[in-house]
C-alpha positions as CSV (number, residue, x, y, z in Angstrom):
1,M,-0.1,0.1,-0.1
2,A,1.4,3.4,-0.9
3,N,1.8,6.3,1.6
4,V,0.2,9.5,0.1
5,A,1.2,13.2,-0.1
6,V,-1.7,15.7,-0.6
7,V,-0.5,19.0,-2.0
8,G,-2.2,22.0,-3.5
9,A,-1.8,22.5,-7.3
10,Q,-2.8,26.2,-7.5
11,W,-2.5,29.0,-5.0
12,G,-3.9,27.2,-2.1
13,D,-7.6,26.9,-0.8
14,E,-8.2,24.2,-3.2
15,G,-10.3,22.1,-0.8
16,K,-7.5,20.1,0.9
17,G,-9.3,19.8,4.1
18,K,-12.1,17.7,2.8
19,I,-9.9,15.5,0.6
20,V,-7.4,14.9,3.5
21,D,-10.3,14.0,5.9
22,W,-11.9,11.7,3.3
23,L,-8.4,10.0,2.9
24,S,-7.8,9.8,6.5
25,E,-10.5,7.1,6.9
26,R,-8.1,5.0,5.0
27,A,-4.8,6.1,6.7
28,D,-3.5,5.3,10.2
29,V,-1.3,8.3,10.5
30,V,-1.9,12.0,9.2
31,V,1.1,14.4,9.0
32,R,1.4,18.2,8.5
33,F,4.8,19.0,6.9
34,Q,5.0,22.7,6.2
35,G,3.4,26.1,6.8
36,G,1.9,27.3,9.9
37,H,-1.3,28.6,11.4
38,N,-1.6,30.8,8.3
39,A,-3.0,27.6,6.6
40,G,-6.8,27.0,6.8
41,H,-8.6,23.8,6.3
42,T,-12.3,23.3,6.7
43,V,-13.7,19.8,7.4
44,V,-17.5,19.2,7.4
45,I,-18.8,16.4,9.3
46,G,-22.8,16.1,9.1
47,N,-23.9,19.6,10.0
48,V,-20.7,20.4,12.0
49,E,-17.9,22.6,10.4
50,Y,-14.4,22.3,11.9
51,K,-11.9,24.9,11.0
52,L,-8.4,23.8,11.3
53,S,-5.0,25.7,10.9
54,L,-2.1,23.8,12.6
55,L,-3.9,20.6,13.5
56,P,-3.8,17.9,10.9
57,S,-7.1,17.3,9.3
58,G,-7.0,13.7,10.5
59,V,-7.5,14.9,14.1
60,V,-11.3,14.9,13.7
61,R,-11.5,11.0,13.2
62,P,-11.2,8.6,16.2
63,G,-8.3,6.1,16.1
64,K,-5.9,8.1,13.9
65,L,-2.4,9.5,14.9
66,S,-2.0,13.2,13.9
67,I,1.4,14.5,13.7
68,I,2.8,18.2,13.1
69,G,6.2,17.8,11.5
70,N,9.3,19.6,11.8
71,G,8.7,21.5,8.6
72,V,5.9,23.3,10.3
73,V,6.4,26.5,12.3
74,V,4.5,26.5,15.4
75,D,2.7,29.5,17.3
76,P,2.4,27.5,20.6
77,W,-0.3,29.9,21.9
78,A,-2.4,29.4,18.7
79,L,-1.9,25.5,19.0
80,V,-3.2,25.6,22.5
81,D,-6.1,27.7,21.6
82,E,-7.0,25.6,18.6
83,I,-6.9,22.3,20.7
84,A,-9.2,23.9,23.1
85,A,-11.5,25.1,20.3
86,I,-11.7,21.5,18.7
87,R,-12.3,19.9,22.1
88,K,-15.4,22.2,22.7
89,Q,-16.8,20.7,19.4
90,G,-16.5,17.2,20.8
91,I,-13.2,16.2,19.4
92,D,-10.7,14.5,21.9
93,V,-7.0,15.7,21.3
94,T,-4.5,14.3,23.7
95,P,-0.8,13.5,23.6
96,E,-1.7,9.9,22.6
97,N,-3.3,11.0,19.3
98,L,-1.3,14.2,18.5
99,K,2.5,14.4,18.3
100,L,4.5,17.5,17.6
101,A,7.9,17.4,16.3
102,D,10.3,18.5,19.0
103,N,12.6,20.1,16.4
104,A,10.0,22.3,15.0
105,A,10.7,26.1,15.1
106,L,8.3,28.3,17.2
107,I,6.6,31.4,16.1
108,L,6.7,34.2,18.8
109,P,4.8,37.4,19.2
110,S,7.8,39.4,17.8
111,H,7.5,37.5,14.6
112,G,3.9,38.6,14.1
113,A,4.9,42.1,15.1
114,L,7.7,42.1,12.5
115,D,5.3,40.6,9.7
116,R,2.7,43.3,10.3
117,A,5.1,46.2,10.4
118,R,6.9,45.2,7.2
119,E,3.5,44.8,5.3
120,A,2.3,48.2,6.6
121,R,5.7,49.8,5.4
122,S,5.4,48.2,2.1
123,G,2.2,50.0,1.1
124,A,1.0,49.1,-2.4
125,A,3.9,46.8,-2.7
126,R,2.7,44.4,0.1
127,I,2.8,40.8,-0.5
128,G,-0.5,40.1,1.3
129,T,0.7,37.8,4.2
130,T,-1.7,36.9,7.1
131,G,0.4,38.9,9.5
132,R,0.9,35.8,11.7
133,G,4.6,35.9,11.7
134,I,5.2,32.9,9.5
135,G,7.9,34.3,7.2
136,P,9.9,35.9,9.8
137,A,9.8,32.6,11.7
138,Y,11.2,30.7,8.8
139,E,13.8,33.4,8.3
140,D,15.0,32.8,11.8
141,K,15.0,29.1,11.2
142,V,17.3,29.4,8.2
143,G,19.4,31.9,10.0
144,R,19.8,29.5,12.9
145,R,18.4,32.0,15.4
146,A,15.0,30.1,15.9
147,L,13.7,28.6,19.2
148,R,12.5,25.3,18.8
149,V,10.0,23.2,20.7
150,C,12.8,21.4,22.4
151,D,14.1,24.5,23.8
152,L,11.0,25.0,26.0
153,A,12.3,21.9,28.0
154,D,15.6,23.5,28.8
155,P,15.1,26.7,30.8
156,N,18.6,27.7,30.9
157,A,19.0,27.4,27.1
158,L,15.8,29.0,26.5
159,E,16.8,32.1,28.3
160,G,20.0,32.5,26.4
161,R,18.5,31.8,22.9
162,L,15.7,34.1,23.6
163,E,18.0,36.9,24.4
164,A,20.1,36.5,21.2
165,L,16.9,36.2,19.2
166,L,15.3,39.4,20.4
167,L,18.7,41.2,20.1
168,H,17.9,40.8,16.3
169,H,14.2,41.3,16.5
170,N,14.3,44.5,18.6
171,A,16.7,46.1,16.3
172,L,14.5,45.5,13.3
173,L,11.6,46.8,15.4
174,R,13.3,50.0,16.2
175,G,14.2,50.4,12.7
176,L,10.6,50.2,11.7
177,D,9.4,52.7,14.4
178,E,7.7,49.8,16.4
179,P,7.7,49.1,20.1
180,E,10.4,46.6,21.2
181,I,9.4,43.3,22.8
182,D,10.1,42.9,26.5
183,R,12.3,40.0,27.0
184,R,11.5,39.1,30.7
185,A,7.8,39.2,29.8
186,L,8.1,37.0,26.7
187,L,10.3,34.4,28.7
188,A,7.7,34.3,31.4
189,E,4.9,33.6,28.7
190,L,7.1,30.9,27.3
191,R,7.7,29.1,30.5
192,A,4.0,29.4,31.2
193,I,3.1,27.8,27.8
194,A,5.7,25.0,28.0
195,P,3.8,22.5,30.3
196,Q,0.9,22.7,27.8
197,I,3.0,22.0,24.7
198,L,5.6,19.7,25.9
199,P,3.4,16.5,26.7
200,Y,2.7,16.4,22.7
201,A,6.5,16.7,21.8
202,E,9.0,13.9,20.7
203,P,11.2,13.0,17.8
204,V,8.4,12.3,15.4
205,W,10.8,11.0,12.7
206,R,11.2,7.9,14.9
207,R,7.6,7.3,15.2
208,L,7.2,7.7,11.4
209,D,9.9,5.3,10.7
210,A,8.5,2.8,12.9
211,A,5.0,3.2,11.4
212,R,6.6,2.8,7.8
213,R,8.4,-0.5,9.0
214,E,5.1,-1.6,10.2
215,G,3.3,-1.1,7.0
216,R,0.9,1.5,8.5
217,R,-0.6,3.9,6.0
218,I,0.8,7.4,6.3
219,L,-1.0,10.4,4.7
220,F,1.2,13.7,4.3
221,E,-0.7,16.8,4.3
222,G,0.6,20.1,2.9
223,A,-0.8,23.7,3.3
224,Q,-0.9,26.4,0.6
225,G,-0.3,25.4,-2.9
226,A,2.4,24.9,-5.6
227,M,2.2,28.3,-6.9
228,L,3.0,29.7,-3.5
229,D,5.9,27.6,-3.0
230,V,9.1,29.9,-2.1
231,D,11.2,28.4,-5.0
232,H,8.6,27.5,-7.6
233,G,5.8,29.8,-7.1
234,T,5.0,33.5,-8.3
235,Y,7.9,35.0,-6.2
236,P,8.0,37.2,-4.2
237,F,4.1,36.7,-3.8
238,V,4.6,33.3,-2.1
239,T,4.7,31.7,1.2
240,S,8.0,31.2,3.2
241,S,8.2,27.5,2.6
242,N,8.3,24.6,0.1
243,A,4.9,23.5,-0.5
244,V,5.5,20.9,-3.2
245,A,5.4,17.2,-2.5
246,G,9.3,17.1,-2.2
247,Q,8.9,18.7,1.2
248,A,6.9,16.1,2.7
249,A,9.9,14.1,3.5
250,A,12.0,16.8,4.6
251,G,9.3,18.3,6.6
252,S,8.4,15.2,8.5
253,G,11.6,13.3,8.9
254,I,10.8,10.2,6.7
255,A,12.7,8.9,3.8
256,A,11.7,10.2,0.4
257,R,11.1,6.6,-1.0
258,A,8.4,6.2,1.6
259,I,6.0,8.5,-0.3
260,G,4.5,6.5,-2.9
261,Y,1.6,8.5,-4.3
262,V,1.3,12.3,-4.8
263,L,-2.3,13.6,-5.0
264,G,-2.7,17.2,-6.2
265,I,-5.9,19.1,-5.3
266,T,-7.2,21.7,-7.6
267,K,-10.5,23.6,-8.1
268,A,-12.5,23.5,-11.3
269,Y,-11.6,27.0,-11.6
270,T,-9.0,29.2,-9.9
271,T,-8.7,31.5,-6.8
272,R,-6.0,33.4,-5.2
273,V,-5.8,35.2,-1.8
274,G,-3.6,38.4,-1.4
275,A,-1.4,40.2,-3.9
276,G,0.5,38.8,-7.0
277,P,-0.1,37.8,-10.6
278,F,-3.2,36.0,-11.5
279,P,-3.5,35.6,-15.4
280,T,-7.1,34.2,-15.5
281,E,-8.5,36.5,-12.9
282,L,-12.2,37.7,-13.6
283,S,-13.2,41.2,-12.4
284,D,-16.6,41.0,-13.9
285,E,-20.0,39.5,-12.9
286,I,-18.7,35.9,-13.7
287,G,-15.9,36.4,-11.2
288,R,-18.2,37.6,-8.6
289,T,-20.5,34.8,-9.3
290,L,-17.7,32.2,-8.7
291,G,-16.7,33.9,-5.6
292,E,-20.4,33.9,-4.3
293,R,-21.2,30.4,-5.3
294,G,-18.0,29.1,-3.9
295,R,-18.0,31.0,-0.6
296,E,-14.7,32.1,-1.5
297,F,-13.4,33.6,1.9
298,G,-10.1,32.6,3.5
299,V,-10.6,30.2,6.4
300,V,-8.0,32.0,8.4
301,T,-8.3,35.6,7.5
302,G,-11.9,35.9,6.1
303,R,-10.5,37.8,3.1
304,P,-12.6,37.4,-0.1
305,R,-10.5,35.3,-2.7
306,R,-9.9,36.6,-6.3
307,C,-11.6,34.2,-8.7
308,G,-10.9,33.1,-12.4
309,W,-11.1,30.6,-15.1
310,F,-9.2,27.3,-14.8
311,D,-5.4,27.8,-15.6
312,A,-4.2,24.5,-17.3
313,V,-0.9,25.9,-17.8
314,M,-0.4,26.5,-14.0
315,V,-1.7,23.2,-12.9
316,R,0.4,21.3,-15.6
317,Q,3.4,23.0,-14.2
318,A,2.5,22.0,-10.6
319,V,1.9,18.4,-11.9
320,R,5.4,18.4,-13.2
321,L,7.0,20.0,-10.4
322,G,5.4,17.9,-7.8
323,G,5.5,14.6,-9.3
324,I,1.6,14.6,-9.2
325,D,0.3,11.1,-9.9
326,G,-3.4,12.1,-10.0
327,I,-5.8,15.0,-8.9
328,A,-8.7,15.6,-6.8
329,L,-10.9,18.1,-8.5
330,T,-13.0,20.1,-6.2
331,K,-16.0,22.7,-6.6
332,L,-17.2,21.5,-9.8
333,V,-20.7,22.5,-8.7
334,V,-19.9,26.2,-8.8
335,L,-19.7,25.9,-12.6
336,D,-23.2,24.5,-12.8
337,G,-25.5,26.6,-15.0
338,L,-22.9,28.5,-16.9
339,D,-23.4,28.5,-20.7
340,E,-19.8,28.8,-21.6
341,I,-16.6,27.9,-19.6
342,K,-13.3,29.0,-20.4
343,I,-9.8,27.1,-19.9
344,C,-6.5,28.9,-20.1
345,T,-4.2,26.7,-22.4
346,A,-1.3,29.0,-22.8
347,Y,-0.1,32.6,-22.0
348,R,0.9,35.4,-24.4
349,R,3.4,38.3,-23.8
350,G,3.4,40.6,-26.8
351,A,4.5,38.2,-29.8
352,T,5.8,35.6,-27.5
353,N,3.7,32.5,-26.3
354,Y,4.4,30.5,-23.1
355,D,3.5,26.9,-22.2
356,Y,4.7,27.5,-18.8
357,L,4.7,30.2,-16.1
358,P,7.9,32.4,-16.7
359,S,9.9,33.2,-13.4
360,G,10.5,36.9,-13.9
361,T,8.2,39.0,-12.0
362,S,7.7,41.5,-14.9
363,A,6.7,38.6,-17.1
364,Q,4.4,37.1,-14.8
365,A,2.6,40.5,-14.4
366,E,2.4,41.1,-18.2
367,I,1.4,37.7,-19.6
368,E,-2.2,37.3,-20.8
369,P,-4.2,34.0,-20.9
370,V,-4.8,32.3,-24.0
371,Y,-8.3,30.6,-23.9
372,E,-10.3,27.7,-25.2
373,S,-14.0,27.3,-24.6
374,A,-16.0,24.6,-23.2
375,Q,-19.8,24.1,-23.3
376,G,-21.5,24.5,-20.0
377,W,-24.2,22.3,-18.4
378,R,-27.6,23.1,-16.9
379,E,-27.9,20.1,-14.7
380,T,-26.4,20.1,-11.1
381,T,-23.2,18.1,-10.2
382,R,-24.0,18.6,-6.5
383,G,-23.9,15.4,-4.4
384,A,-22.9,13.2,-7.4
385,R,-21.2,9.9,-6.1
386,S,-20.6,8.2,-9.6
387,W,-19.6,9.3,-13.2
388,A,-23.3,8.2,-13.9
389,D,-24.6,11.0,-11.8
390,L,-22.7,13.7,-13.7
391,P,-24.0,15.7,-16.8
392,A,-22.2,14.4,-20.1
393,T,-20.9,17.9,-20.6
394,A,-19.3,18.0,-17.3
395,I,-17.6,14.8,-17.8
396,K,-16.4,16.2,-21.3
397,Y,-15.0,19.3,-19.4
398,I,-13.1,17.0,-16.7
399,R,-11.6,14.9,-19.5
400,R,-10.3,18.0,-21.3
401,L,-8.7,19.2,-18.1
402,E,-7.1,15.8,-17.8
403,E,-5.5,16.2,-21.2
404,L,-4.3,19.6,-20.7
405,I,-2.6,19.0,-17.3
406,G,-1.3,15.7,-18.1
407,A,-2.6,14.0,-15.0
408,P,-5.9,11.9,-14.4
409,V,-8.7,12.8,-11.9
410,A,-8.5,10.3,-9.2
411,L,-11.1,11.8,-6.9
412,L,-14.0,14.2,-7.7
413,S,-15.5,16.2,-4.8
414,T,-19.0,17.3,-5.6
415,S,-20.0,19.0,-2.2
416,P,-18.3,19.7,1.1
417,E,-19.9,16.6,2.7
418,R,-17.5,13.6,3.1
419,E,-19.3,11.1,1.0
420,D,-20.2,13.4,-1.9
421,T,-17.2,12.0,-3.6
422,V,-16.6,10.1,-6.9
423,L,-13.6,7.7,-6.3
424,V,-12.0,7.0,-9.7
425,R,-8.8,5.5,-8.1
426,D,-7.9,4.9,-4.5
427,P,-4.3,6.6,-4.0
428,F,-3.6,4.2,-1.2
429,A,-4.2,1.2,-3.5
430,D,-1.1,2.0,-5.7
């Protein structure tokens, strides 16, 4: 049985929460491997909606082990609050079913302060971050200044490392005309939160290695999407970590060969939150219709998402970069009732055509989509659980997307409900 990595194939918000939750029924272990509490996954069970940020989507299923890997940056206060919130909804979260990598880097209040101050100073050139400190936390990790979960267990080391880190942070905050962080107060806060975090902490790579050797099914859950990847996305309008499938191994501490199948999640159209290029964006009535029907608001921020036609160039690039074996197509229902549906098949910049997304910032801003048209359908796709339940023209649209992106549809989600899913190919069976 294959272990499966689930990644976004667009700019995030593709509907990974439901798909991971659906797949987690077949998994024994569910692992988050990158990002922070800027990610937002919504899982719907019956009439109850669970909004998750740091917790893996598998946490809502009993009997599953959830792991937050070393590739995630962790705000300890946000994690404690999220555990408390999910417990109020009847989900039991304990150190037995949730493990936290002891070598994961921490997000501190100073990271959020720096994040928000930089965005405010950038004005029209701002990137559109969530302001939660994810980028500065990754900077400190790479710069070897970060506090890690394991440091909470070593009071003497914690104080020294915090002093060195705030020397750097406070210098930046002074330069931005922002208040400095009080070291003693923050140290006291860290010492207070430590007993609430440390029971979950362990070297999770050992547990994952044991699970792999025992033949247990492992599901790796990414955040954001391939086009927000710090290396391969629309730089600088990207997240601060690698969001492609290759990060699943490094961000959890498991051998790369342990990942057998990569499932890419993509909407039947395209959305984006925040600033940055968006070749197929629609600023007209159709764009507003897509946003309203799809309830396109960020899970974490509540910000409205920008909407546009399906970009086959971008998704094909994500398929190739991430080694995506199959895709889970979501929100097809949003296109119900449209007479005509457009698909971006190439880009044009002046007299030059592109069959990929160029790396240059100017090129990304100036490219225009080349479209082909597909016939819409009047019937509803909501709640379909087999191909026979779908309109013929909807199936034709799906088949055309498969041709253009170079990957088959393995799963088709037809509503937020768990069981409203057409299974074409079980990723765990490969």
